[in-house]
N, C-alpha and C positions, 0 to 999 in steps of 0.2 A: 251231137247235142245241139241245143239252141242257145241263143244269147239273151241276156237281160236287156233292159231298156237303155243301158249305157254301152251296149255292144260287147260286153264281157261274156265269155262262155260260162254257162252255169254248170255247177258241179252236181254230183249225185244227190247230195243233201238238198240242194235247192230244187232239183227236179222232183224229189219226193214231196217237198212242201207244195210245189205247184200241183202235184197229183192230188194231195189232200184238198187243196183249194178247189180244184176242178170237180172232185167228187162231191164236196159239200154244195157247190153251186148246182150241180146236176140233181142232187137229191131234192133241193128246194124248188128247182124249176119243174121237176116231174109232178109235184103236187100229190094229193091223196093221203098225206100223212096227218095223224091226229095233231091237234093244236100244241100239245106239250112237246111233241117231237119237232114241229116247225120252230117253236120258240127256242129250243135248245140248239138246233142246227143253225138258226140265225145268229145266235150268240157265238157259236163256234166259228162260223164264217166271218163274222165281224172281227174276231180276234186274229184269225188266220189272214184276213185281208191286210191287217196292220203289218204283219210280218212280210207278206208278199210285196206290199208297197214300200216298206222300209228297205227291203233288199233290192228294190228296183226290178223285180221280176215281172210285174204286170201293173197296169194302172187302170184296171177295169172298175167301173162304178157299181156298187152292189145295192144301191137304193131300190132298184126294181124288185129285189128279193126280200125287201122288208128290213134290211139291216141298216 
C-alpha cells in the first residue's frame, strides 16, 4: 500500500476514496462530456477533494478542472 501525507499507511477504505478521486479527475481531464455532466462531476470532485484533503491522502489543487 501507499502512505498518506503524514507517512501513515492508508487502509483499504482510504485507497477506495483515492480511486474515486482519481477516476473523477480523469473523467474531467478527458473532456468531451456534455455541460451537465461536467458540472455534476466537478461538484462530485470538489466534495471528494475535501475528504481526500481532510484525511491527508493528497494535497492536489483541483482549480485547473474548474472546481
